[in-house]
N, C-alpha and C positions, 0 to 999 in steps of 0.2 A: 422422332423429335424427342426433347429430354421431357425432363418436370418442369413444370411454373411455376411463375413466381409474378406478383403484384408490382406494377411498376409505372411511374409519374411518365407520362409525356406530355403532358401539357397541364397548364393548372385546372381543369376542370374533365380529363378522359384521364381514366386509370384501364390498361389492361394488363392480359397477361402475356407477359414475356418470356418465352422458353428459357430454362437451364440447359447450358449447351450439352447435349449428350454424354461428351466424353467427360465432363464434370459429374454428370449424373451419377457416372459410374464409378468415380473415384472417389477412394473410401480417404477421408479427411485425418481420420487418426483419434476422434475425440474420445474421450473417455466418458461412461456413464456418466460417471457425477458433472462432467463438463458440459455433458447434454441435457439433465436433468436441469439444472441451471437456467442454459441459454431457451429452453422449452417452458419454461413456468415464468422468464422475464420478458423472451423480444421474440417468440411467434404470434405471427397476427392471427386473429380468433374471429370465427365468424359469428353469426346470431347466436348459435346454439352454445356459446363457448369453446368449444371444440378448435386447434390450431386448424389452421388451412394451407399449411405450408413447414415443409420440413427444415431443420436448422439449415441443410446445405441452401435451400431454395433462401432462407432468412438472408445466410451470405450472399447467395447472388444478387437478390433482391437489393442489398446494402452496395452491394460494389456496383451492380449496373446504374444505381439511382446517382450515387454519387460521381460515376463518370460521364452521365447525362451532361453534366456542366463541360464536356470536350464540346458538344452542339451550338454552346454558345459563344465558343470561339470560334465557329467554323466549321467544327470537324463533322464528318461523317459517319454513318453507323458501323462501320469498320472500326472508325479509330476510339469509338463510343466500345466497342467490344472490347478492343485491344485494352483500353485501359480497365475494364471492367473486371477482365480476368486476372490482370498483376494485381489489382485489387483483392479480387476473391483469394489470390495466391495465398496475399501476405493476411489475410483474415483468416481461412484454414488453416495457417502453417502457424497461427498465432504470434505472428514476428510483427502486427499492429491491431490493436483495437480501437474504436473513436471512443466519444461519451454514448451513454445509455440511449439519449436522444435520438441520435442516427439510428442503434438498431431498431427503433420504436417506431423510428417516423419518416425513415427513408422509405420511397415508394408509395404513402400514404396519403391518402387527403390531407390531413392536416401537413405533412410534409416537413416538419419541423426538427432542424437536427442542432440547435445549439442548447448547452445547459445552461448558461449562465447569462442573465440579464441585468444592466443597470439603470433605474429610470429616475430622471429628475423627476420630483414635485415641487410646481410652485405652488405661492402663497394665493389662492386663486380656487374656486370652487369648480369651474370648467369653462370658463371662456377662453382659456389657451391651452395648445393639444400637450401641456404636461401641469394642467390643474390638477388638482387632487383625485378629481372623480372621473378624469380624464384619461389620468394616470391609475387610477385603478382599474381601469377597463383593460387598458392593455396590458396590465401584469395578471389580468385575468385570466386573456387570453392567452397569455404564454403560461401560466399555471395547468392550464387546460391541455396544454401540447407535454406538458413534462418538464417544462423549464422551472429554472429557479429566478427568484427576484434582489437583487437588492438596491435600497431605498436612504435617501438620507432626507429625514425631516424636518433639516437646520433652517428651512426657509422660512416654516409656516411660521407665523407671528404667535407669541407665547398668551398661554391659557390666560383668560380674563382683560385682553386688551380690547379695545373699542376696534368694532367695522364699521367705518363712515359710511359704507354702501348701506347698510341696512339696518345701523346706528344699531347692531346687536353687540354681543361677547363673545370672545373669539374661542373656539373647543379647545385650540391648543395642538399642538402634533401627538400629545398622548392618545387624545380621544381621537384623531383621524386612524391610528397607529393601531389602537381596538378596531376600528369600522373595518380597516384592512385587515385585520387578523381573523375576523367573523367571516368575511368574505371568503376567504381563502381556505376555510375551515370546509365550508359547504361545495368547494368544487372538488369532483372526481377528475386525477388529471390522467389523462393518455389511457387511461386503463392498465396503467405498469407502474410507471414510477411518481411518485410526488418529489416536486421541485423545492429546496432547500429556499428561507426566507430571510435576507439580514436587513436591521433596521439600527440606524445609525443616526445619531444626535448630537451635533458639535459641543463639547463643554462649555463653549461659553453661551448655551444658548438658556434664556432664565428659567426654561424648565427644565433644565439638567437632572434637578433631584428628582424630581416627578419620573424622571424615564429609568433612573438610574434603579429606582424601586420597584418598576413596575411588573417586573416578574420574579419578586420577591415571596409570593406563594406560588407553589406548586401549581399549573392548569392556566394560570394567566396568561395571556399572546401566547398559547401552544405554539402556532404557526409560525414565530418568529425566534431568531435568535437574534441580541441587541447589544449593538457597541456603543461605545462612548467614541468619539472622534477627536482624538487628543491633539493639540497644537504643542508645539517648538515652546511657544511662548508660557502658554502653560505649566510644562513639565520645570522652565525655569523658574516660576514662579515658585514651585515645588520646592524645588530644588534650594532657594533662596530662603523660604518662609515668605514670601509676600503675598499680598495680595491679589487677585483678579476680577475681571468686571464681569461682567454677565449682562449682555444686549442685546436686546431687542433687533433681530434680523431684517425688522422692516423699513424703522426709520434710524437705525446705529443708535439708538440714546441706551444710556447706559442705567439698566433695569435696578442693578445691585452689584454691590462688590465684596469678594465674600474671603476664605481663606482659603488660600489656593490648599496647604496640607490637609486639609479638616475635608475640603470636597474631593479631593483624591483618596483618603483613609475611606472616605463612602463607598467611592467605587471598588475599592478593596474588599471592605468587609460583604459588601452585597456581593460580589464576585464569589469569597469564599462560601457563602452563606446557602449559594444556588448554582454558580456556574455564570451567573448574570449580572452586570454586562461584560462584553468582553471589552477590548481596547484597540483603535486603530490609530494609528498614528500615521496622521493625514500630511503632515510634511514631509517625513519620510518618505511615504507612498510617495509623492508628487517629485521627490528627489529622483526618485529611478522611475518615473514617467518615462516611458520611451516616444511618447506622441504628446508632450505640453501643449503644444500648438494645436492639437484640435481638441483637447478638455483639461477639465484638472478634476483629480479622483477625490470624490466624498463619497464612496462606500463602495462594500465589496459583498461579492456573492461567497458564503460560508465554505468550507471545506475539513475536512481531517483526516487522520491518521490513527489506527489501530494494528500497531508493530507487536502488541503482546499474542502471546500464542497460549493455543489450549488443544490438549488430548481430547481426539473426537475418531469417532470413526473412519472418518478420511485421513486420520492422521493429525501431524503438529500443525497447526492450522492458526493463521494471524485471524484476528477479529475483524480485520476488514474486510478479509477475504470470506468470513461468514455474514458477517453483515451486508455484502455486496449478493450474496448468493443466498440469502432470504431461506435458508435452509435449515430446519428443525432435526441438530444431529444429537447422535447420542453424545453425552461427554464423561469423560474419566473424573469420578470425584471419588474422595477418601474417604474413606466409611468410620472416621473417627470426628467426621464435623455434622454438628445438629442440624436436624433442620428447621428451626425456629433461631433465628439470627440471634434474638435476646436472651438464649439460654445459654449458661457457664458449665453444663454437663458434657464434659468432652468424651467423645469413646476412646475406651481402651484395648479397641483391639485395632492393628491395622491391618491396610488393604485396600485396593481401590475395586471400582465398580463402576459398568457405564450406566448412564442413567440419562432418561430424556430429557433436552433442554427445550425451551422455545427459542426463537428465533435471535438471532443477537443482531441488534439497531444502534443506530448513533441517537445519543441521549440529548446531545447539545455539542455546538463548536467553542472554537474559544473557550473550554472551560481553564479553570486553572488547575496544575497538577503537581504532584509531587515524587520524586525518587524515593523508592525504599531501598536501600541497600544493607545486608548480612552481614555479620561476620564471617561467613562462609563467601562472602562475594555473590549472592543471589541479587538480582535486580529487577526492579517491577515498576514503574511509572502508571498512577493511577492519580483520580482525585482526590482531594483531602479527607471524603467522608466516606469512601469504599472501606469495607471492613475487612480486615484478615485475622486467619483464626490462629490467637494466641493460646498460650496453656491456662490463659485467666479466663478464655471465651474469645468471642469476636469482639475487636477494636477497631477504631477508627485508624485510618493512617493520621491523621493529624494528632492524633491521642497517644500516639505509640512513644514509647521511649526506649532510651539506650538502655540496652538489659533485656527489654521483653523477650521472649522467645515465641517463634514465631513455629506452626506446623509446616511441614511439607512433604508432600507425594506419599508416601507409606507404601506404595505397592506399584506393581507394574500397569501401567495403563494403557490407551488404545492405540493398532496401529494399522495402518493403511494397509487394505488386501487388494488392491487394483496393481496388478504385477505389469501395466502397457505402461510401457517408457512415453513420456509426455515430449518427446521431441524427434518420432516416427517420421513427423511430414517432414519437420525441416530437413533431418537428414537426406530424404528421398529428395528437394529440391538442390540438395549441396550436392550430390550426387550426380544428379543431370546436371547439373550446371559443369562439375570438372571432369566428367565423361570424357566431355568435348574439348578440354585442353590438356587430361592426364594430372598425375601426381605423384611429386618424387617422395617415393618411398620404396623399402625392402632393398634400398642402395643403386636402384635404377631410375628411370622414367617410368611411370605406368601408360601405355599405348591405350587407347579407348575402348580396343576389343580386348583388353586383357583387366581393364579399369573393373567393370561388375564383378567377374571372376573373383579378383583379390579382396572385395569387399564382400562377398557374398553370406558369408557368417557376423556381417553387422547386428550388432545385440537391436532386438525390440520388444525384449521380456526384462523386468527387472530378475535379478541374481543375485547370490550370495557371492559370487564371485565379481562380479560386478561393483558391488559395494567394498570390495576388498582393493579394487584398483584404482576407484575414485578417493577411500579412504589413506591408500600411499599418495596419490597424486598432490592433495593437497597436504599432507605432512612433508614428505619428501621427494616433491616435486613443482612442476613448473607449466603455467601457458605463456607465451610470448607469441602474441600473432605476428611480431615484424622480424623475428629472426630466424636465421636459416635450420632451424629446428623449434618450431612451435611449441613443443609438447617436449617434456623430458622427466625423468626421474633419476632418482641416484640410491644406490643400495650400498650396505657394508656387509650383508652375509647371500651369499651365493643362494639358500635357499629361500628368501623372499624372492631374489631376481627371478629366480626356474619357477617360482609358482605363477607372479606377475607375467613375465615374460610368456608362459605359455600361454594364458589368459589373452593376452595383449596379439598376440604371434596368431591364435586361431579368428580373431577378430577383426585385424588390422595386419596383419603381415608379420615378416621379421623386424623392423624398423634397424635400431644402428645400435651396439654395444660397445661400448667404449671402456678399457682400463684407464682409471686416475689415480695412481697410486696404488691407497686400501681401497679404493670405492669402485664401484663402476657405474655408469651412466648409462642408463637407454634412453632413445631419440628417436620421434616420430614425426610426423610430416601434418599436413591441413587436414585430413581427412579428420584424423585421431583427437586432433584440436579444436576441430568444429563439433566433433559428437559429444567432448567431455564439457566442452565450453557452452553448450547448448543446454546439459543439464546441470548447470549454475556453477562449477568451477569457474573462478576468477582469476583472471590474469594480472593479478596484481602482486606487490612485494609482501614478504613474509609476515609484516603488522598488520598487513589491512585483509588478511584471510578470513574466510567465513566458511561455515558449513555450508554446502551449495544446498539452492533452493529445492533442489529436488527431490534431495533425501529426507527433508521434512514430509512429505505424502511418500517416503518409498515404503515397503512394505516391510517387516519386524527384523526380517534374516537379513536383509540389505543393508538395513541401519547397523545389526550386527558386525557384521563383515566391514562395513567404514570404520565404525569406532576400532575395531579389531587391529585393521590397518595403521588407521590413526596414530594409535597408542606403540604399535610394533615400530613405528620409525618415529617418533618423537619423544616416547615413553619412557619410564627405567621402572624398577621392583624395587623397593627398601624395604628389608628387614631389620629388625633391631630388638634387642634384650634377649633373655631367655627364652623365653615362649615364641621366639621369632617373629614378632607382631609383622604383619606385612601391608605398606601403602602401596598402591601402585598410581602412577603421577606422569605426566603430561606437561611438556614446557614448552611454550610458545611466545613467539613478541608480538602476538596478536590477543589483547585481553578477548576483543568481541570474538574470536574462535571461540576461546574457551568456557564464555559466557556459553555459547551455542552447544556445547559439547556438554555444559551442566546439564541444559535442559533436555539434552537426549539421554544423558544419563537418567536424570530423573525420572524422566517415562520407564526406566526399566526399575524403577523402586531404587537406584543408586544414590546418595548422596555425595556431592561432591564439593569440595572448598577448595578456592580460588588466590594466590596472594603472591604479592610480589618477590621476586628470589632475586632480582639485581634492577638497579636502579639507570634509566640511559646516564649516559656518561662518554666519555674520552678517553682513547688507550691509544698508545705508542703499540705498531703493530709493524710484523715487516711490509716495505713497501714493491717487494720484487726487484727491485736493484740493488737488493743487498746493503741497504741500511733501514732505518724506521721513520714509519710517519704517525701523526695524530689522528686517530679514523674515531668519529661517532659512533656509539653502538646505541640500540634502541634498548627499554628496559624489556626485561625476561620475568614471566608467569609461569 
C-alpha cells in the first residue's frame, strides 16, 4: 500500500484513502520554495497543529475528492481512480491549479470548494430566507469555510424611515453593514485563508452619501471593500450636468433630488482619499451577463492584480505571487533610502542590501491608481498616495511634478539560487506521450526505441548555456506550434550559430540548418518547442514578445546568459566623440520586452533608457513578384 490521505466518501464518514504506491514513489519535481508555500497554506493539520499529510498526499486528497463526482453520475471506483490520477497529474505537473478553497476544503468535513458567493439581502429581519440575519447566518458559515461574499444592501429601507410592523425607526443599510463587519471580524475562517467581502449600494439609494463616507477613517468596516452600484441613468446625468433622484427602495418614493455631478465628485474625492469606495457599473455588467434569465447582477466578490516586481532572495517576483505565498522574504533595498519616510536626508553612498520584509498582503480592491512614467521609460502603477524616493525625499505619486528626479536602484539586487528547472515534470509527461508516437527531428522520424536515447541529455537544471539559448530564441528566433518547424533561430555570424547549435545538439539532437543567402537558419521539432514554451518563451509575433516567466526566478548566471544572447541578437554598440563614449543598444518592436529587460538590467544596478526610434507607418517594399507593395510596419524602440 502507498501513503494515505483523507477523502470524503459520504457526508458523515471520512476514511483514509491510500495514495497509490506508484504515485507515492514519483518525484513531482517541486522546488523547496513551492513546497514551503503549500505546506504553510494547504496541508491538513492535526490537533497539535502539525501536518498530517505530505504535499503529495494533499494533491491526491484534492484529486480524489474532485473525482468522486463520477459516482454521482453512475461511475464506479475504477472510474473515480482513473479521473483522480488524471487530475493528480495536472496538479503535480503545475498545468492546472484550482482555487485555494479546493486545496483547503477538498476531502475535509467542511468540504467547501468554492471561493466566491453573492448573497441576496431583503428588507426583512428574518422571516424570509434572504432576510438580513438569515443571510448573515449563511454568510458567516461561508466565511468559516474560507469563502468570500458579495452583498447588495440596496433593498434595505433608508435610515430614519418608519417600520410599520414595530412602529420603530429603520437602522438603514450602513448600520447593518457594520453589524456584518463586526460578525466577520470574529470568525476564524477554515484555519487557512480569509475570504474577501464586498458591499454594494445602488447610487439611487437615499443613504448613498453615508455609504460613500463609511470608510473614510482607516479601520472602519475593516472586513469589507465597498463599491457604489453605478447605473447608465446616473452616468448620463453626470455627463449632461442634470439632477438625479434618490429613491426609497421599499415604496419607490423620491426622497431627494441631487446634483449628479456633485454626487459623482464626492465618490471620486473619497476614493482618492482612502481607496474606497470603488464603483460597479451595474448596467454594463448585466449587458454582459450570460444568464440574464437566471438573475440580475447587483454585486460581485472582489479580486485584485499585483503585476509589479520586486527583487527578493527567490528572484524578481510579482507582488501578487508574494501575497499568495505569504512568505516574509528578504528584499533588495537601496542604501540611500532613509528609514523614516518623513526624512529628507538622502544617503550619498550608493548600493543595495538585502533586508527582511513583512509578508505582502492585499490592502484593498478597486483602488484608484496612477501610472508613473519617467523620461527614461521606467513605468510603475501605484495608488496616488504611494511614496517615491526623489532627490527631495519621499513624495506621494499624486504630488510628483514633471521634472522631479527619482532615485532608482543603485546597485545589484538579489537573484534566485534555485537551479531546479520548473518544467521537469511537464517534460516527463510530454516525453512519455511522444515516445508512443515518435517525433520528427534530426532529419528522420524517431522510433519509440530511440526516443529516450535521443533526448537523454534534456536539461533538468539551469545553466549559463540555457540562458544563452533562451536569449537568442527571444531575440532572433520563433515558436510556431502549427508549422512544420515549431522552433527556429536565425544567425548572421557562424560563431553564434556554432555556440548555440552545440548546446542544442547536446540536448535535442542536430536539428536542421538551412543556408538563407547571408543568414543561416536552424530549426527543430516538437520536443524543443515544448521545452522552451514551458519555460515561458511565447509563441507570439515580434511586437508581443516578453522576457519569459522562468527567467525572472532564474539564477544570476542564467540571466546574464539570457541578456548577453538577446543583445548579441538584436543589439548594437555605438561610440562617438574623441573619448569614444560608448552606448549599448537593444532594438525591438515590443516595448513590453524592453521594459522587462530594463527591470532585469536594473537589478544588476545598470540604468537603461527606452525611447522610440521609429513610429509605425506604411512603406512601399518589394512584393516578391518584381514590383512594389505598401506594407504596414510596427513602431521600433
